[in-house]
N, C-alpha and C positions, 0 to 999 in steps of 0.2 A: 928389479930385485931378484937375487939368485934363489934357486929352489931351496938351498940350505937355510936361507933367512926367512922363508915364507912360513906363516903360521900353519899349523896342521888343521885338517878338517874338524877334528875334535875341539880344537881351541875356538874355531869359528862358531861351532854349535854351542859350546859353553857360553860364549858371548851373547848369542841369540837368546839362550835361556835366561841369562842375566837381565836382558832387556825385558823379557816377559815378567820376571819377578819384580823388576823396578816399576813396570807399568801397574801391576797389581798393588804394590805398596803406595804408589802415587794416588791411585783411585781410592784406596782405603783411607788415605790421609785426607783427601778432598771430601769424601763422604762424611767423615767424622770431625771436620775442622771446627774450631771454636770461634773463628772470625776471619775477616778478610786478610789478616796478616799472621795467620797461624804459622809458627815456625816449623811445625811438623810438615806442613804442605810445602813450605819453601825447601826444607831439607830433602823431602821426597822428590821434588822437582829437580833439584841439582843432581841427585843420585840417578834419576832417569836420564838426564842429559849426558852424564858421564858414561852410563852404560851404553847408551845409543851411539855415542861417539866412538867408544872402544869397539863396538860391533861393526860400525861403519868402516873403520880403519882395517880391521882384520878381514872383513868381507872383500875389501878392495885389494888388499895384499895377496889374499889367497885366490880369489876368483876374478879379479879385475872388474868387479861389479860395485854399484853404489846403492844406497838407500834413498828414499824420497825425503829424508830428514835433513835439516840444515841448522847448524849453529855456527856462529863465527869462531874462528880459531882464537885461542887465548893469546897467540902471538900478535894478533892484529890490534890489540888494545893495550894501553898502558896498564901497569899493575894497579889494582884497586888499593886506594889508601883512605877510603872513607871510614865511617864509624863501624866498629865490629857489631854493634847492636843498634842499628839506626832506629830512630823514633819517627821518621818521616820518609816518604818515598815519592818521587815524581816520575810520571810516565810520559815520555815524549814520543809522539808518533808523527811520521811523515809518510804520506802515500801520494804518489804521482799518478795522474791519469792524462791520457790524450783524449781530446774531444773528437772521437772517430766518426760519429754520426750526429752532427748538429741538429738535423731535423728531428731525429728520434728524441734527443734531449729536450728540444723545445716542445715537442708534442706532450711529453710527460709534464713539463712545466705548465702547459696550458690546462691540463687536467687538474693540476693542483690549484691553479687560479680559479677554475670553474667550481671546484668543490669548496674552497675556502672563501671565495669572493674577496680575495685580498691581492694586493700587488698587481692590479690590472695593468696589462701591457708589458710587464717585466719579462714575460716569456718570449717577447719579440726579439730579444738579443741573447747571445750565448751567455754573457756574464750575468744577465738577469735571470736566465733559466737556471744557471748553476746556483745562484742565490736561493731560488725557490726550492730546488732539489735538496740542497744541504740544509735548508730550513725545515723541510718536511721530514726527512729521513735521518736516522742515526748514521754516523760514518761507517759503522760495521755493516749495516744493511746495504749501504751504497757499495761497499767493497764486495759484498757477496752477490750483488745484482748489477754490477757496473755495466755489463754488456747490454742488459735490458734498458739502461738509461743512455746508451750511445757512447759510453766511455770505454777506453782501453787501458788496462793496467800497465803502469810503468814500475819503476823501482819503489820499494817501500822499506822503512826501517822503524823499529821500536826500541827505545832505550829506557831502561829503568835506572834511575839514579837515587842514591841514598843520602840522607842528611841527618844531622843531630836534632834539628828542630823544624817543625812545619813552618812554612812561609806565612807571614801575616796576610790577612785578607787584602787583596788588591795590590800586594807588594810587587808582583812581577807582570801584571797585566799589560803594561805599556810595551814591554819587550820580553815576551814569555820564552823565547828560544835563545836568548843571549846568555853569555856567561855560564855555559854548561861546563862543569868540571869533569873532564873525561876520566879522571882518576877516581871519581865517585860513581861511575857507571857499574852497577852490579852485574847486569847482563844486557845483551842487545840481540835483536833478531832482524836479519836482513833478507829481503827477497829481491832478486834481480835476474834478468835474462842473461847477465854475464856468466852466471854459474852454468847455464845451459850451453853457452858458447864455449866455455872451458872444456866441458865434457865432449862437445863435438870435435874440438881440436885433438883431444886425447884419442878419440875413436879413429880419427884420420891418420894418427901416427905423426902428426906435425908438431905436437907439443906433448909434454908430459906433466900431469898435475903433481906438484910437489906435495900439496896437502889437499885431501878431499874434504868438502864440506861435511859437517856432521849433523846436528839435530835442530829442527824446529817442528813441532808437531803439526803445524799448519798455520799459514799466515792469517787465516780467517778465524782461528779459534780465539776465545777470550782467555787471556792469560791471567790466572790468579794462582800463584803469585805473579805470573806473567803469561800476556798474549803474545812467528813467524816464520825456508825457501822450498823451493821446489825446483 
């Protein structure tokens, strides 16, 4: 980018101030929300995402620096065609792990067995130990303590889809991840080492990022209205 096209330092500073203001508004909306689907929280969330994305782009254009926030580019997903005022929402989460230390994993499973006196012998296999681990702890706790359990983080993604009506009880249990309409995805949050690889390429001068990733306040946070790179 030429110097003439670069944003000014004042523009970058103004974008940073806009992020601070959006953060305050988001926190205020969360503190005073009327329920899990309060539209004020949803609006404040989107405003924060937009402000952070704008700041991230200006910061990169001016200083060749990035933020630790990540949101998927709008160009990566098909246009949203779902209901303007959805009455139901589905949250689809995938987190991948490598079993880096099987012995550590089985040791935790053995402690669960000893405490609960259930599933005796299951800790002797990796798949049995995984069953005990995920039966004992919430997925978010496993995500935050994965190294302690002998797991290594891989890619993860979280999608929020909107619909006109809630699903009937048991309607999708046999195939919960099939038939997802990508045009009803309200927002998604991706975490992947590929983002770090892209930044390394840019630092080496071998490649140039056409679009820098923008916001996810953290993969581990609970998202309400939404819970993700780094």
